[in-house]
N, CA, C and O of each residue as an XYZ file, in Angstrom:
512
protein
N      -3.048    -19.169    -18.982
C      -1.708    -19.031    -18.431
C      -1.556    -19.989    -17.254
O      -2.504    -20.219    -16.503
N      -0.344    -20.552    -17.099
C      -0.132    -21.486    -15.981
C      -0.033    -20.736    -14.651
O       0.170    -19.523    -14.611
N      -0.183    -21.486    -13.582
C       0.040    -20.930    -12.249
C       1.527    -20.603    -12.105
O       2.372    -21.197    -12.774
N       1.829    -19.656    -11.227
C       3.215    -19.186    -11.023
C       4.155    -20.341    -10.701
O       5.209    -20.470    -11.325
N       3.790    -21.180     -9.741
C       4.692    -22.262     -9.319
C       4.922    -23.249    -10.452
O       6.015    -23.801    -10.579
N       3.913    -23.478    -11.273
C       4.077    -24.378    -12.426
C       5.051    -23.785    -13.435
O       5.937    -24.475    -13.939
N       4.879    -22.498    -13.722
C       5.783    -21.840    -14.675
C       7.216    -21.849    -14.145
O       8.151    -22.133    -14.893
N       7.394    -21.537    -12.843
C       8.738    -21.516    -12.259
C       9.400    -22.898    -12.376
O      10.585    -22.993    -12.695
N       8.643    -23.953    -12.121
C       9.179    -25.303    -12.233
C       9.575    -25.615    -13.669
O      10.628    -26.207    -13.909
N       8.742    -25.223    -14.618
C       9.038    -25.435    -16.028
C      10.297    -24.677    -16.437
O      11.134    -25.208    -17.168
N      10.432    -23.436    -15.966
C      11.633    -22.633    -16.276
C      12.878    -23.315    -15.721
O      13.896    -23.400    -16.408
N      12.805    -23.796    -14.496
C      13.958    -24.498    -13.896
C      14.309    -25.751    -14.677
O      15.485    -26.038    -14.901
N      13.301    -26.496    -15.091
C      13.522    -27.742    -15.845
C      14.190    -27.487    -17.184
O      14.944    -28.335    -17.662
N      13.931    -26.325    -17.809
C      14.560    -26.037    -19.088
C      15.937    -25.386    -18.914
O      16.603    -25.054    -19.895
N      16.350    -25.212    -17.667
C      17.694    -24.693    -17.398
C      17.782    -23.202    -17.153
O      18.883    -22.661    -17.061
N      16.645    -22.521    -17.043
C      16.661    -21.085    -16.759
C      17.060    -20.855    -15.303
O      16.927    -21.745    -14.463
N      17.536    -19.685    -15.024
C      17.934    -19.334    -13.657
C      16.758    -19.439    -12.694
O      16.902    -19.999    -11.607
N      15.604    -18.914    -13.072
C      14.390    -18.960    -12.253
C      14.623    -18.403    -10.859
O      14.193    -18.983     -9.862
N      15.306    -17.276    -10.808
C      15.556    -16.579     -9.531
C      14.335    -15.711     -9.239
O      14.009    -14.812    -10.014
N      13.668    -15.978     -8.132
C      12.470    -15.226     -7.791
C      12.816    -14.051     -6.878
O      13.368    -14.227     -5.792
N      12.481    -12.857     -7.344
C      12.632    -11.636     -6.569
C      11.259    -10.946     -6.537
O      10.289    -11.438     -7.116
N      11.199     -9.798     -5.850
C       9.936     -9.099     -5.678
C      10.100     -7.636     -6.062
O      10.942     -6.934     -5.502
N       9.303     -7.182     -7.009
C       9.389     -5.814     -7.546
C       8.294     -4.967     -6.906
O       7.112     -5.309     -6.943
N       8.721     -3.863     -6.325
C       7.803     -2.900     -5.726
C       7.839     -1.645     -6.584
O       8.901     -1.066     -6.811
N       6.671     -1.231     -7.057
C       6.534      0.055     -7.746
C       5.906      1.005     -6.733
O       4.801      0.767     -6.246
N       6.618      2.079     -6.423
C       6.207      3.000     -5.377
C       5.858      4.349     -6.007
O       6.629      4.900     -6.793
N       4.687      4.868     -5.650
C       4.119      6.049     -6.297
C       3.697      7.072     -5.241
O       3.086      6.711     -4.235
N       4.024      8.356     -5.470
C       3.601      9.387     -4.514
C       2.074      9.403     -4.333
O       1.321      9.139     -5.270
N       1.647      9.714     -3.124
C       0.206      9.745     -2.842
C      -0.456     10.985     -3.421
O      -1.683     11.045     -3.501
N       0.325     11.970     -3.824
C      -0.244     13.169     -4.436
C       0.799     14.254     -4.561
O       1.943     14.066     -4.149
N       0.419     15.389     -5.123
C       1.405     16.463     -5.351
C       1.961     17.061     -4.056
O       3.039     17.657     -4.067
N       1.246     16.911     -2.954
C       1.708     17.459     -1.687
C       2.469     16.439     -0.842
O       2.820     16.731      0.301
N       2.731     15.248     -1.383
C       3.424     14.212     -0.628
C       4.809     14.731     -0.233
O       5.536     15.276     -1.064
N       5.162     14.558      1.025
C       6.433     15.077      1.545
C       7.568     14.084      1.280
O       8.137     13.506      2.206
N       7.881     13.904      0.005
C       8.978     13.011     -0.365
C      10.312     13.540      0.154
O      11.058     12.771      0.759
N      10.653     14.821     -0.051
C      11.948     15.304      0.462
C      12.090     15.156      1.977
O      13.168     14.826      2.470
N      11.013     15.397      2.709
C      11.080     15.291      4.166
C      11.210     13.873      4.668
O      11.727     13.644      5.762
N      10.747     12.917      3.881
C      10.788     11.498      4.275
C      12.007     10.804      3.692
O      12.348      9.699      4.115
N      12.670     11.431      2.730
C      13.783     10.812      2.033
C      14.910     10.327      2.956
O      15.382      9.206      2.762
N      15.367     11.102      3.946
C      16.461     10.591      4.799
C      16.090      9.292      5.511
O      16.910      8.376      5.573
N      14.879      9.191      6.046
C      14.456      7.955      6.718
C      14.319      6.815      5.723
O      14.677      5.677      6.028
N      13.808      7.108      4.548
C      13.673      6.108      3.483
C      15.053      5.558      3.085
O      15.229      4.346      2.962
N      16.024      6.452      2.887
C      17.366      6.013      2.490
C      18.030      5.211      3.588
O      18.738      4.244      3.309
N      17.811      5.602      4.841
C      18.367      4.828      5.966
C      17.750      3.437      5.990
O      18.453      2.458      6.240
N      16.465      3.334      5.739
C      15.791      2.045      5.694
C      16.336      1.199      4.545
O      16.588      0.006      4.713
N      16.516      1.816      3.386
C      17.065      1.092      2.245
C      18.459      0.567      2.560
O      18.783     -0.574      2.232
N      19.285      1.396      3.195
C      20.644      0.972      3.550
C      20.601     -0.216      4.512
O      21.403     -1.143      4.391
N      19.676     -0.192      5.460
C      19.544     -1.308      6.391
C      19.063     -2.568      5.673
O      19.538     -3.664      5.970
N      18.142     -2.431      4.748
C      17.670     -3.584      3.972
C      18.814     -4.161      3.139
O      18.924     -5.376      2.975
N      19.660     -3.278      2.619
C      20.835     -3.729      1.863
C      21.784     -4.499      2.766
O      22.267     -5.569      2.393
N      22.055     -3.960      3.958
C      22.960     -4.641      4.912
C      22.428     -6.020      5.298
O      23.196     -6.967      5.470
N      21.115     -6.119      5.431
C      20.497     -7.388      5.808
C      20.372     -8.375      4.638
O      19.990     -9.529      4.830
N      20.699     -7.904      3.423
C      20.632     -8.772      2.256
C      19.277     -8.834      1.584
O      19.072     -9.652      0.688
N      18.344     -7.982      1.999
C      16.993     -7.989      1.409
C      16.879     -7.126      0.157
O      16.056     -7.407     -0.713
N      17.694     -6.083      0.058
C      17.571     -5.138     -1.045
C      18.494     -5.539     -2.187
O      19.712     -5.588     -2.022
N      17.904     -5.828     -3.353
C      18.703     -6.153     -4.534
C      19.018     -4.882     -5.310
O      20.178     -4.615     -5.625
N      17.977     -4.091     -5.622
C      18.135     -2.864     -6.395
C      17.053     -1.887     -5.978
O      15.983     -2.298     -5.528
N      17.322     -0.597     -6.123
C      16.301      0.411     -5.839
C      16.718      1.728     -6.488
O      17.906      2.013     -6.642
N      15.726      2.519     -6.863
C      16.006      3.839     -7.398
C      14.787      4.437     -8.062
O      13.774      3.764     -8.255
N      14.894      5.712     -8.412
C      13.775      6.388     -9.059
C      13.609      5.952    -10.499
O      14.536      5.433    -11.122
N      12.404      6.175    -11.021
C      12.131      5.944    -12.432
C      11.615      7.242    -13.035
O      11.036      8.075    -12.337
N      11.829      7.407    -14.336
C      11.387      8.627    -15.027
C       9.934      8.487    -15.450
O       9.313      7.439    -15.273
N       9.410      9.560    -16.007
C       8.114      9.485    -16.667
C       8.291      8.756    -17.995
O       9.400      8.354    -18.347
N       7.199      8.589    -18.724
C       7.259      7.826    -19.981
C       8.166      8.462    -21.027
O       8.686      7.765    -21.899
N       8.364      9.786    -20.950
C       9.230     10.446    -21.919
C      10.702     10.189    -21.636
O      11.545     10.351    -22.519
N      11.014      9.791    -20.411
C      12.405      9.609    -20.027
C      13.103     10.908    -19.653
O      14.296     10.909    -19.349
N      12.370     12.005    -19.673
C      12.949     13.325    -19.428
C      12.683     13.886    -18.041
O      13.410     14.774    -17.597
N      11.668     13.398    -17.346
C      11.245     14.044    -16.107
C      11.173     13.061    -14.940
O      10.906     11.872    -15.115
N      11.419     13.595    -13.748
C      11.210     12.854    -12.507
C       9.749     12.944    -12.120
O       9.103     13.964    -12.363
N       9.227     11.902    -11.529
C       7.823     11.893    -11.110
C       7.670     11.622     -9.624
O       6.568     11.717     -9.083
N       8.775     11.281     -8.959
C       8.691     10.860     -7.556
C       8.397      9.388     -7.416
O       8.290      8.877     -6.302
N       8.266      8.696     -8.543
C       8.033      7.250     -8.509
C       9.367      6.521     -8.403
O      10.415      7.060     -8.758
N       9.312      5.294     -7.912
C      10.509      4.500     -7.801
C      10.235      3.024     -7.953
O       9.084      2.590     -7.990
N      11.297      2.260     -8.041
C      11.216      0.815     -8.124
C      12.198      0.231     -7.109
O      13.342      0.673     -7.005
N      11.735     -0.753     -6.378
C      12.547     -1.445     -5.379
C      12.456     -2.934     -5.695
O      11.366     -3.446     -5.954
N      13.575     -3.624     -5.677
C      13.583     -5.064     -5.891
C      14.139     -5.717     -4.623
O      15.283     -5.489     -4.229
N      13.291     -6.535     -4.004
C      13.662     -7.214     -2.756
C      13.954     -8.686     -2.977
O      13.388     -9.341     -3.853
N      14.873     -9.182     -2.137
C      15.060    -10.619     -1.976
C      14.277    -10.993     -0.711
O      14.457    -10.375      0.339
N      13.425    -11.985     -0.813
C      12.642    -12.417      0.338
C      12.204    -13.859      0.120
O      12.186    -14.338     -1.014
N      11.857    -14.542      1.184
C      11.450    -15.944      1.032
C      10.041    -16.125      0.472
O       9.680    -17.229      0.064
N       9.234    -15.054      0.444
C       7.874    -15.162     -0.066
C       7.339    -13.786     -0.418
O       7.919    -12.765     -0.047
N       6.224    -13.772     -1.138
C       5.556    -12.515     -1.468
C       5.113    -11.805     -0.197
O       5.249    -10.587     -0.084
N       4.585    -12.559      0.759
C       4.151    -11.952      2.027
C       5.319    -11.303      2.764
O       5.174    -10.210      3.312
N       6.466    -11.961      2.783
C       7.652    -11.404      3.464
C       8.117    -10.143      2.744
O       8.528     -9.178      3.389
N       8.055    -10.142      1.426
C       8.452     -8.941      0.662
C       7.480     -7.794      0.935
O       7.886     -6.635      1.014
N       6.205     -8.121      1.078
C       5.212     -7.097      1.391
C       5.504     -6.446      2.747
O       5.354     -5.234      2.903
N       5.912     -7.237      3.703
C       6.274     -6.697      5.018
C       7.459     -5.738      4.892
O       7.479     -4.690      5.536
N       8.434     -6.089      4.074
C       9.579     -5.189      3.838
C       9.106     -3.873      3.217
O       9.519     -2.796      3.646
N       8.245     -3.965      2.213
C       7.737     -2.752      1.552
C       6.916     -1.905      2.528
O       7.029     -0.679      2.525
N       6.107     -2.534      3.347
C       5.289     -1.799      4.304
C       6.139     -1.109      5.361
O       5.721     -0.099      5.928
N       7.330     -1.641      5.633
C       8.239     -1.040      6.614
C       8.979      0.182      6.119
O       9.572      0.905      6.919
N       8.960      0.433      4.823
C       9.617      1.603      4.246
C       8.915      2.861      4.741
O       7.695      2.971      4.610
N       9.656      3.814      5.307
C       9.032      5.039      5.818
C       8.159      5.771      4.785
O       7.176      6.408      5.163
N       8.494      5.695      3.513
C       7.667      6.326      2.495
C       6.248      5.734      2.520
O       5.266      6.462      2.378
N       6.153      4.419      2.698
C       4.853      3.752      2.708
C       4.216      3.828      4.096
O       3.018      4.077      4.228
N       5.023      3.615      5.112
C       4.512      3.629      6.488
C       3.925      4.987      6.859
O       2.947      5.059      7.603
N       4.518      6.065      6.343
C       4.056      7.428      6.650
C       3.044      7.961      5.657
O       2.627      9.114      5.757
N       2.639      7.130      4.687
C       1.603      7.539      3.753
C       2.051      8.510      2.667
O       1.221      9.159      2.030
N       3.365      8.612      2.455
C       3.893      9.512      1.434
C       3.790      8.879      0.043
O       3.593      9.569     -0.957
N       3.927      7.575      0.005
C       3.798      6.834     -1.238
C       2.917      5.602     -0.992
O       2.795      5.123      0.136
N       2.312      5.109     -2.066
C       1.639      3.819     -2.048
C       2.478      2.885     -2.918
O       3.370      3.340     -3.634
N       2.202      1.599     -2.862
C       2.993      0.674     -3.671
C       2.151     -0.483     -4.175
O       1.106     -0.829     -3.624
N       2.667     -1.065     -5.260
C       2.198     -2.358     -5.737
C       3.402     -3.277     -5.693
O       4.544     -2.824     -5.776
N       3.149     -4.546     -5.564
C       4.246     -5.519     -5.486
C       3.907     -6.711     -6.367
O       2.759     -7.149     -6.445
N       4.935     -7.218     -7.023
C       4.784     -8.379     -7.919
C       5.978     -9.308     -7.767
O       7.090     -8.881     -7.457
N       5.719    -10.572     -7.992
C       6.825    -11.526     -8.112
C       7.514    -11.282     -9.445
O       6.883    -10.907    -10.433
N       8.831    -11.506     -9.449
C       9.610    -11.359    -10.689
C      10.513    -12.576    -10.797
O      11.294    -12.858     -9.888
N      10.411    -13.283    -11.885
C      11.243    -14.452    -12.115
C      12.326    -14.089    -13.118
O      12.022    -13.827    -14.282
N      13.556    -14.068    -12.700
C      14.667    -13.731    -13.569
C      15.147    -15.019    -14.243
O      15.621    -15.945    -13.585
N      15.015    -15.053    -15.540
C      15.412    -16.226    -16.323
C      16.611    -15.955    -17.213
O      17.485    -16.810    -17.357
N      16.660    -14.773    -17.812
C      17.707    -14.475    -18.786
C      18.325    -13.119    -18.470
O      17.783    -12.320    -17.706
N      19.483    -12.892    -19.090
C      20.173    -11.595    -18.967
C      21.595    -11.785    -18.489
O      22.060    -12.908    -18.293
N      22.270    -10.681    -18.306
C      23.647    -10.731    -17.817
C      24.006     -9.392    -17.205
O      23.353     -8.381    -17.462
N      25.036     -9.397    -16.402
C      25.621     -8.161    -15.915
C      27.088     -8.429    -15.650
O      27.498     -9.580    -15.500
N      27.880     -7.369    -15.592
C      29.307     -7.501    -15.342
C      29.643     -6.711    -14.083
O      29.111     -5.628    -13.838
N      30.529     -7.281    -13.310
C      30.995     -6.636    -12.093
C      32.510     -6.732    -12.066
O      33.081     -7.816    -12.182
N      33.146     -5.593    -11.911
C      34.596     -5.545    -11.836
C      34.995     -4.936    -10.499
O      34.546     -3.841    -10.161
N      35.826     -5.627     -9.741
C      36.288     -5.135     -8.447
C      37.802     -5.007     -8.493
O      38.517     -5.989     -8.688
N      38.284     -3.769     -8.308
C      39.725     -3.543     -8.244
C      40.210     -3.778     -6.820
O      39.876     -3.002     -5.926
N      40.980     -4.817     -6.593
C      41.376     -5.169     -5.237
C      42.307     -4.156     -4.623
O      42.144     -3.815     -3.452
N      43.272     -3.662     -5.362
C      44.196     -2.680     -4.787
C      43.628     -1.263     -4.827
O      43.941     -0.445     -3.962
N      42.802     -0.974     -5.818
C      42.246      0.376     -5.943
C      40.905      0.517     -5.225
O      40.424      1.630     -5.015
N      40.314     -0.595     -4.855
C      39.002     -0.627     -4.230
C      37.939      0.016     -5.127
O      36.947      0.554     -4.636
N      38.152     -0.045     -6.422
C      37.199      0.477     -7.389
C      36.208     -0.627     -7.759
O      36.579     -1.792     -7.900
N      34.960     -0.243     -7.910
C      33.909     -1.187     -8.291
C      33.194     -0.605     -9.499
O      32.819      0.567     -9.523
N      33.016     -1.468    -10.511
C      32.293     -1.059    -11.707
C      31.217     -2.090    -11.991
O      31.483     -3.292    -12.015
N      30.020     -1.618    -12.203
C      28.867     -2.467    -12.448
C      28.261     -2.075    -13.795
O      27.926     -0.910    -14.008
N      28.117     -3.054    -14.715
C      27.518     -2.770    -16.029
C      26.426     -3.769    -16.304
O      25.790     -3.714    -17.356
């Protein structure tokens, strides 16, 4: 497999978007992890990261069946580097307080689409 920077350059040369983001998979430290007690601080941190332009997407993920919550989540950050994204993840109260641990990976977005509709007079926003 090629090195990351080589692959990113090749993707850009073929016309792909090659937008680099950072995916954090966050996992509870155990069954006694105080996720509910840490949630308000975590959400406040997420809102601040969104205001600063660092947070692209975030939310919980289900178990493999798709039927149950596990306390796990996924966060996608915009950052200038993997190290900078790691600092953002480490600043999350869930991680800082030892309620969750995380792994982080670079993510290169090359393909896909989404739709955004903004109603100017109704102030309605629809994201698909």
